[in-house]
C-alpha positions as CSV (number, residue, x, y, z in Angstrom):
1,M,2.7,2.6,-10.9
2,D,4.5,4.6,-13.6
3,S,1.9,3.9,-16.3
4,P,-0.9,6.5,-16.9
5,W,-3.7,6.9,-14.5
6,P,-6.6,6.9,-13.8
7,K,-6.8,3.0,-13.8
8,T,-10.2,1.5,-14.2
9,T,-11.7,-1.4,-12.1
10,E,-11.3,-3.4,-15.4
11,D,-7.5,-2.7,-15.2
12,G,-7.4,-3.9,-11.7
13,Y,-9.2,-7.1,-12.6
14,A,-6.7,-7.6,-15.6
15,L,-3.8,-6.9,-13.3
16,R,-5.2,-9.5,-10.6
17,D,-5.8,-12.2,-13.4
18,R,-2.3,-11.6,-15.1
19,F,-0.6,-12.5,-11.7
20,G,-2.7,-15.5,-11.3
21,W,-4.3,-14.0,-8.2
22,K,-7.9,-15.5,-7.6
23,P,-10.8,-13.3,-6.9
24,D,-12.9,-13.7,-3.6
25,Y,-16.4,-15.2,-4.3
26,R,-18.0,-12.4,-2.6
27,E,-16.2,-9.4,-4.0
28,P,-13.9,-9.5,-7.2
29,A,-11.9,-6.4,-5.9
30,L,-10.9,-8.6,-3.1
31,F,-8.3,-11.3,-4.0
32,T,-5.5,-13.7,-3.1
33,S,-1.8,-13.0,-3.8
34,D,1.5,-14.9,-4.0
35,V,2.0,-14.3,-0.3
36,R,-1.3,-15.7,0.8
37,P,-2.5,-17.9,-2.1
38,H,-5.5,-19.5,-0.1
39,E,-6.7,-16.3,1.6
40,S,-8.2,-13.1,0.0
41,S,-5.9,-10.7,1.6
42,S,-5.4,-8.2,-1.1
43,Y,-7.8,-5.6,-2.6
44,F,-8.3,-2.4,-4.4
45,T,-10.9,0.3,-3.7
46,A,-12.7,2.1,-6.5
47,R,-15.1,4.9,-6.8
48,D,-17.0,5.8,-10.2
49,G,-15.2,2.8,-12.0
50,K,-11.7,4.2,-11.1
51,I,-9.2,2.6,-8.8
52,K,-8.4,4.7,-5.8
53,S,-6.0,2.4,-3.8
54,L,-4.5,-1.0,-3.9
55,K,-3.0,-3.0,-1.1
56,I,-1.1,-6.2,-1.2
57,P,1.0,-8.0,1.4
58,V,4.7,-8.3,0.7
59,T,5.5,-10.8,3.4
60,D,3.3,-13.4,5.3
61,I,2.1,-12.8,8.8
62,A,4.5,-14.4,11.2
63,P,2.9,-17.2,13.5
64,E,1.8,-16.0,16.9
65,E,4.7,-17.6,18.7
66,A,7.3,-16.0,16.4
67,R,6.1,-12.5,16.3
68,G,8.7,-11.3,19.0
69,D,11.5,-12.7,16.9
70,S,10.3,-11.4,13.5
71,L,10.7,-7.7,13.7
72,K,14.2,-8.0,12.7
73,D,13.5,-10.1,9.6
74,A,10.7,-7.8,8.8
75,L,12.8,-4.7,9.1
76,V,15.3,-6.2,6.6
77,I,12.6,-6.7,4.1
78,Y,11.0,-3.4,4.6
79,R,14.4,-1.7,4.2
80,H,15.2,-3.6,1.0
81,F,12.0,-2.3,-0.5
82,C,12.6,1.1,0.7
83,D,16.1,1.0,-1.0
84,I,14.3,-0.1,-4.3
85,L,11.7,2.6,-4.1
86,K,14.4,5.3,-2.9
87,S,16.4,4.4,-6.0
88,R,13.7,5.0,-8.4
89,Y,11.5,7.7,-6.7
90,G,14.0,9.5,-4.5
91,K,13.7,10.1,-0.7
92,P,10.4,9.3,0.8
93,K,7.6,12.0,1.2
94,Q,6.9,10.7,4.5
95,R,8.3,8.2,7.0
96,R,7.2,7.0,10.5
97,N,8.6,4.5,12.9
98,K,6.7,4.3,16.2
99,G,6.1,1.5,18.6
100,G,7.2,-1.4,16.3
101,Y,5.0,0.0,13.2
102,Y,6.9,1.5,10.4
103,R,5.9,3.0,7.0
104,S,7.5,5.1,4.3
105,T,5.6,6.7,1.4
106,Y,7.3,7.4,-2.0
107,V,5.6,9.5,-4.8
108,T,6.1,8.7,-8.5
109,S,6.3,11.2,-11.2
110,R,2.8,10.7,-12.0
111,G,1.6,11.5,-8.4
112,V,1.0,7.8,-7.6
113,G,1.8,7.2,-3.8
114,I,3.6,3.8,-2.9
115,S,3.6,3.2,0.8
116,I,5.6,0.3,2.2
117,G,5.3,-0.6,5.8
118,G,4.6,-3.1,8.5
119,N,5.3,-4.4,11.9
120,R,6.6,-7.4,13.6
121,S,4.6,-9.9,11.7
122,L,4.2,-8.5,8.2
123,V,5.2,-6.0,5.4
124,D,2.7,-4.7,3.0
125,C,2.3,-2.2,0.1
126,Y,-0.4,0.3,-0.2
127,I,-0.8,2.2,-3.5
128,K,-2.8,5.3,-3.8
129,S,-4.0,7.0,-6.9
130,P,-2.9,10.6,-7.9
131,E,-6.4,11.7,-6.9
132,E,-6.2,10.1,-3.5
133,M,-2.8,11.5,-3.0
134,F,-4.1,15.0,-3.6
135,I,-7.2,14.6,-1.4
136,E,-4.7,13.4,1.3
137,S,-2.4,16.5,0.9
138,E,-5.2,19.0,0.6
139,Y,-6.7,17.6,4.0
140,A,-3.1,18.0,5.6
141,R,-3.0,21.5,4.3
142,L,-6.4,22.4,5.7
143,V,-5.4,20.8,9.1
144,A,-2.1,22.7,9.0
145,K,-3.9,26.1,8.4
146,G,-6.4,25.3,11.2
147,Y,-9.5,25.3,9.0
148,I,-10.3,21.8,10.1
149,S,-9.2,19.6,13.1
150,E,-7.4,16.5,12.4
151,D,-10.3,14.3,14.0
152,E,-12.9,15.5,11.4
């Protein structure tokens, strides 16, 4: 996150391979992770050969029968990651907790967005490139000024 951006798709493949994650046979930007080594549950998106976002699970999905009891444990894991990110990047730029879904977004000095969040059954991490963070903030600015409506 703190290294130079933009990252290329080749950088994404090298990172995937360095961690020993396996590409999906249909799409190399879709891959396994330590959390789900037998399922392609992680991915990165790219445009023009540059990575725009990366999503990886932090915890596994709780079994259906345990989901009611797993919120407490998932929140402990989520808060732990928030503490780590806060100590490195300061207060979150955005935080929400609504109806059992929670997410906090931190921004690095290079403008990379790191969003940690989840629900009763999982915690995940979503990383956005500086370009995607700019697009998102510009969209929010235009909505706030009334130039566009939020559902456009």
